[in-house]
ROSE-4610 file (N, C-alpha, C; in Angstrom, 1 decimal, always signed):
// ROSE-4610
residu = [M/M/M/S/S/S/E/E/E/D/D/D/F/F/F/D/D/D/E/E/E/A/A/A/V/V/V/N/N/N/M/M/M/T/T/T/A/A/A/A/A/A/E/E/E/L/L/L/E/E/E/R/R/R/W/W/W/L/L/L/A/A/A/T/T/T/D/D/D/E/E/E/S/S/S/K/K/K/S/S/S/A/A/A/G/G/G/Q/Q/Q/S/S/S/E/E/E/G/G/G/G/G/G/E/E/E/S/S/S/V/V/V/G/G/G/H/H/H/A/A/A/S/S/S/G/G/G/R/R/R/H/H/H/I/I/I/V/V/V/K/K/K/V/V/V/L/L/L/R/R/R/K/K/K/K/K/K/K/K/K/A/A/A/E/E/E/L/L/L/T/T/T/D/D/D/D/D/D/D/D/D/H/H/H/A/A/A/H/H/H/M/M/M/R/R/R/K/K/K/V/V/V/V/V/V/G/G/G/Y/Y/Y/V/V/V/H/H/H/R/R/R/H/H/H/L/L/L/A/A/A/Q/Q/Q/R/R/R/P/P/P/D/D/D/G/G/G/D/D/D/V/V/V/E/E/E/H/H/H/T/T/T/K/K/K/W/W/W/R/R/R/Y/Y/Y/S/S/S/L/L/L/M/M/M/N/N/N/W/W/W/G/G/G/H/H/H/D/D/D/P/P/P/L/L/L/K/K/K/K/K/K]
num = [1/1/1/2/2/2/3/3/3/4/4/4/5/5/5/6/6/6/7/7/7/8/8/8/9/9/9/10/10/10/11/11/11/12/12/12/13/13/13/14/14/14/15/15/15/16/16/16/17/17/17/18/18/18/19/19/19/20/20/20/21/21/21/22/22/22/23/23/23/24/24/24/25/25/25/26/26/26/27/27/27/28/28/28/29/29/29/30/30/30/31/31/31/32/32/32/33/33/33/34/34/34/35/35/35/36/36/36/37/37/37/38/38/38/39/39/39/40/40/40/41/41/41/42/42/42/43/43/43/44/44/44/45/45/45/46/46/46/47/47/47/48/48/48/49/49/49/50/50/50/51/51/51/52/52/52/53/53/53/54/54/54/55/55/55/56/56/56/57/57/57/58/58/58/59/59/59/60/60/60/61/61/61/62/62/62/63/63/63/64/64/64/65/65/65/66/66/66/67/67/67/68/68/68/69/69/69/70/70/70/71/71/71/72/72/72/73/73/73/74/74/74/75/75/75/76/76/76/77/77/77/78/78/78/79/79/79/80/80/80/81/81/81/82/82/82/83/83/83/84/84/84/85/85/85/86/86/86/87/87/87/88/88/88/89/89/89/90/90/90/91/91/91/92/92/92/93/93/93/94/94/94/95/95/95/96/96/96/97/97/97/98/98/98/99/99/99/100/100/100/101/101/101/102/102/102]
x = [-7.7/-7.3/-6.1/-5.2/-4.0/-4.3/-5.4/-5.8/-6.3/-7.1/-7.5/-6.3/-5.4/-4.2/-3.4/-3.2/-2.4/-3.0/-4.4/-5.1/-5.0/-5.1/-5.0/-3.6/-2.6/-1.2/-0.6/-0.5/+0.0/+1.5/+2.1/+3.5/+4.4/+5.6/+6.5/+7.1/+7.8/+8.5/+9.5/+10.2/+11.3/+10.7/+9.6/+8.9/+8.4/+7.8/+7.2/+8.3/+9.4/+10.5/+11.1/+11.3/+11.8/+10.8/+9.5/+8.5/+8.5/+8.6/+8.6/+9.8/+10.8/+12.0/+11.8/+10.7/+10.5/+9.9/+10.1/+9.4/+7.9/+7.5/+6.0/+5.4/+6.0/+5.5/+5.4/+6.4/+6.4/+5.4/+5.0/+4.1/+2.7/+2.4/+1.0/+0.5/-0.8/-1.4/-1.4/-2.1/-2.2/-1.1/-0.6/+0.5/+0.4/+0.9/+0.9/+2.3/+3.0/+4.3/+5.4/+5.0/+5.9/+5.5/+5.8/+5.5/+4.0/+3.5/+2.1/+1.7/+0.4/-0.2/+0.1/-0.1/+0.1/+1.6/+2.5/+3.9/+4.3/+3.9/+4.2/+3.6/+2.4/+1.7/+2.6/+3.1/+3.9/+5.1/+5.7/+6.9/+6.5/+5.3/+4.9/+4.6/+4.0/+3.6/+4.9/+6.0/+7.3/+7.7/+7.6/+8.0/+7.1/+5.8/+4.9/+5.2/+5.5/+5.8/+7.1/+8.0/+9.2/+9.2/+8.1/+8.0/+7.3/+7.6/+6.9/+5.6/+4.6/+3.2/+3.2/+4.0/+4.1/+4.7/+5.4/+6.1/+5.2/+4.0/+3.1/+2.5/+2.5/+2.0/+0.6/-0.1/-1.5/-1.5/-0.5/-0.4/-0.3/+0.5/+0.6/-0.7/-1.5/-2.8/-3.8/-3.7/-4.6/-4.2/-2.9/-2.5/-3.0/-2.9/-3.3/-4.8/-5.6/-7.0/-7.2/-6.5/-6.6/-6.2/-5.2/-4.7/-5.8/-6.4/-7.4/-8.6/-9.0/-10.1/-9.8/-8.6/-8.2/-8.1/-7.5/-7.4/-8.8/-9.6/-11.0/-11.7/-11.7/-12.4/-11.8/-10.5/-9.8/-10.1/-10.0/-10.3/-11.7/-12.6/-14.0/-14.1/-13.1/-13.1/-12.2/-12.0/-11.1/-11.5/-10.6/-11.0/-11.1/-11.8/-11.9/-10.5/-10.3/-9.1/-7.9/-6.8/-5.5/-5.1/-4.8/-4.5/-3.0/-2.2/-0.8/+0.0/-0.2/+0.5/-0.4/-1.3/-2.2/-1.9/-2.3/-2.2/-3.0/-4.1/-4.9/-4.1/-3.4/-2.5/-1.4/-0.7/+0.4/+0.0/-1.1/-1.6/-1.8/-2.5/-2.7/-1.4/-0.4/+0.9/+1.6/+1.4/+1.9/+1.4/+0.2/-0.5/-0.3/+0.7/+1.1/+0.3/-0.5/-1.4/-1.1/-0.6/-0.5/-1.6/-2.6/-3.8/-3.5/-2.3/-1.9/-1.2/-0.8/-0.1/-1.0/-0.6/-1.5/-1.2]
y = [+12.9/+12.0/+11.2/+11.7/+10.9/+9.7/+9.9/+8.7/+7.6/+7.9/+6.8/+6.2/+7.1/+6.6/+5.7/+6.1/+5.3/+4.0/+3.9/+2.7/+1.8/+2.4/+1.7/+1.1/+2.0/+1.6/+1.0/-0.3/-1.0/-1.5/-1.1/-1.4/-0.2/-0.4/+0.7/+1.1/+2.2/+2.6/+1.6/+1.1/+0.1/-1.3/-1.7/-2.9/-2.8/-1.7/-1.5/-1.4/-0.7/-0.6/-2.0/-2.8/-4.2/-5.0/-4.8/-5.5/-5.1/-3.8/-3.3/-3.8/-4.3/-4.8/-6.3/-6.9/-8.3/-8.6/-9.7/-10.1/-10.2/-10.7/-10.8/-9.4/-8.4/-7.1/-6.6/-6.8/-6.3/-7.1/-8.3/-9.1/-8.8/-8.1/-7.8/-6.5/-6.4/-5.2/-5.0/-3.9/-3.7/-2.7/-3.1/-2.3/-2.4/-1.5/-1.5/-1.6/-2.7/-3.0/-2.4/-1.4/-0.8/-1.1/-0.1/-0.3/-0.3/-1.2/-1.2/+0.0/+0.4/+1.5/+1.3/+0.1/-0.2/+0.0/-0.5/-0.4/+1.1/+1.9/+3.3/+4.0/+3.5/+4.0/+3.7/+2.5/+2.1/+3.0/+3.4/+4.2/+5.6/+6.1/+7.4/+7.3/+6.1/+5.9/+5.9/+5.3/+5.3/+6.8/+7.6/+9.0/+9.7/+9.5/+10.1/+9.7/+8.4/+7.8/+8.4/+8.9/+9.4/+10.9/+11.5/+13.0/+13.3/+14.5/+15.0/+15.5/+15.5/+16.0/+17.4/+18.3/+19.6/+19.7/+18.7/+18.6/+18.1/+17.5/+16.9/+17.9/+17.6/+18.5/+18.1/+19.0/+18.7/+17.4/+17.1/+15.9/+14.7/+14.8/+13.8/+13.5/+14.5/+14.4/+13.7/+14.1/+13.4/+12.0/+11.6/+10.2/+9.4/+10.1/+9.4/+9.0/+9.9/+9.7/+8.5/+8.5/+7.4/+6.1/+6.1/+4.8/+4.3/+5.2/+4.7/+4.1/+4.8/+4.2/+2.9/+2.8/+1.5/+0.4/+0.6/-0.4/-0.9/+0.1/-0.3/-1.1/-0.7/-1.4/-2.8/-2.9/-4.2/-5.2/-4.7/-5.6/-6.2/-5.5/-6.0/-7.1/-7.3/-8.3/-9.5/-9.7/-10.8/-12.1/-12.9/-14.2/-15.2/-16.3/-17.4/-18.1/-18.7/-19.6/-18.8/-19.4/-18.9/-17.8/-16.6/-15.5/-15.2/-16.0/-15.6/-15.4/-16.3/-16.2/-15.9/-14.9/-14.5/-13.1/-12.9/-11.6/-10.6/-11.0/-10.1/-9.5/-10.3/-9.8/-9.0/-9.5/-8.8/-7.4/-7.3/-6.0/-5.0/-5.5/-4.7/-4.3/-5.2/-4.8/-3.7/-3.7/-2.6/-1.3/-1.3/-0.1/+0.1/-0.6/-0.4/-1.2/-2.1/-2.8/-4.3/-5.0/-6.4/-7.0/-7.6/-8.2/-9.3/-9.8/-10.9/-10.3/-9.0/-8.4/-8.1/-8.5/-8.3/-6.9]
z = [+8.6/+7.5/+7.9/+8.6/+8.9/+9.8/+10.6/+11.5/+10.6/+9.6/+8.7/+7.9/+7.5/+6.8/+7.7/+8.9/+9.9/+10.2/+10.1/+10.3/+9.0/+7.9/+6.6/+6.3/+6.6/+6.3/+7.6/+7.6/+8.8/+8.7/+7.6/+7.4/+7.6/+8.1/+8.3/+7.0/+6.9/+5.7/+5.3/+6.3/+6.0/+5.5/+6.2/+5.7/+4.3/+4.0/+2.7/+1.6/+2.0/+1.0/+0.7/+1.8/+1.5/+0.7/+1.0/+0.2/-1.3/-1.5/-2.9/-3.8/-3.1/-3.8/-4.2/-3.8/-4.1/-5.5/-6.0/-7.3/-7.1/-5.9/-5.6/-5.7/-5.2/-5.2/-6.6/-7.4/-8.8/-9.7/-9.3/-10.1/-9.8/-8.8/-8.4/-9.0/-9.3/-9.7/-11.2/-11.6/-13.1/-13.6/-14.7/-15.3/-16.8/-17.5/-19.0/-19.4/-19.0/-19.4/-18.4/-17.6/-16.7/-15.3/-14.4/-13.0/-12.8/-11.9/-11.6/-10.8/-10.8/-10.1/-8.6/-8.1/-6.7/-6.3/-7.1/-6.8/-6.8/-7.7/-7.7/-6.4/-6.1/-4.9/-3.6/-3.6/-2.4/-2.3/-3.4/-3.3/-2.8/-3.2/-2.7/-1.2/-0.8/+0.7/+1.5/+1.0/+1.8/+2.0/+1.0/+1.1/+2.2/+2.1/+3.0/+4.5/+4.7/+6.0/+6.6/+5.7/+6.2/+6.4/+6.1/+6.3/+7.6/+8.1/+9.3/+8.8/+9.7/+9.3/+8.6/+9.1/+8.6/+7.2/+6.8/+5.5/+4.4/+4.8/+3.8/+2.8/+1.5/+0.5/+0.2/-0.6/-1.0/-1.8/-2.6/-3.3/-2.4/-1.3/-0.3/+0.3/+0.7/+1.3/+0.4/-0.9/-1.9/-2.0/-2.0/-2.1/-0.9/+0.3/+1.5/+1.4/+0.9/+0.8/-0.2/-1.3/-2.3/-1.7/-0.9/-0.2/+0.7/+1.5/+2.5/+1.7/+0.6/-0.2/-0.8/-1.3/-2.0/-1.0/+0.2/+1.2/+1.7/+1.9/+2.4/+1.4/+0.1/-1.0/-1.1/-1.1/-1.4/-0.2/+1.0/+2.2/+2.1/+1.5/+1.4/+0.4/-0.4/-1.5/-1.1/+0.2/+0.7/+0.1/-0.5/-1.0/+0.2/-0.1/+1.0/+1.1/+2.2/+2.4/+2.8/+2.7/+3.1/+2.1/+2.5/+1.6/+1.5/+2.3/+2.4/+1.1/+0.1/-1.1/-2.3/-2.1/-3.1/-3.7/-4.9/-5.6/-4.8/-4.2/-3.3/-2.2/-1.5/-0.4/-0.9/-2.0/-2.5/-3.0/-3.6/-4.1/-2.9/-1.8/-0.6/+0.0/+0.0/+0.6/-0.2/-1.6/-2.4/-1.9/-1.4/-0.9/+0.6/+1.2/+2.6/+3.6/+3.2/+4.2/+4.1/+5.1/+5.2/+6.0/+5.3/+6.0/+7.0/+7.0/+7.9/+9.1/+9.1/+10.2/+11.4/+12.5/+13.7/+14.3]
């Protein structure tokens, strides 16, 4: 599982934390007046990235599987054209994946 997770999450904990502090990050994704699902996921991903493998809980492993599934589904829905300033990219970045990162 961690191999799939490492492939899906291409942002470091520090990059993701910086991203989550932006207005663009907070504006992406579905929310009911509070924090979006993706934004909350990003905060969990930062914690997972900062842990040693042996410290990961069952909840962390379940979240890692959820992240892999989300990133794979979302990448398949890539819109045409330049995606740099799109909600599609911002949403993926909340889940730890920047599609423009090499």
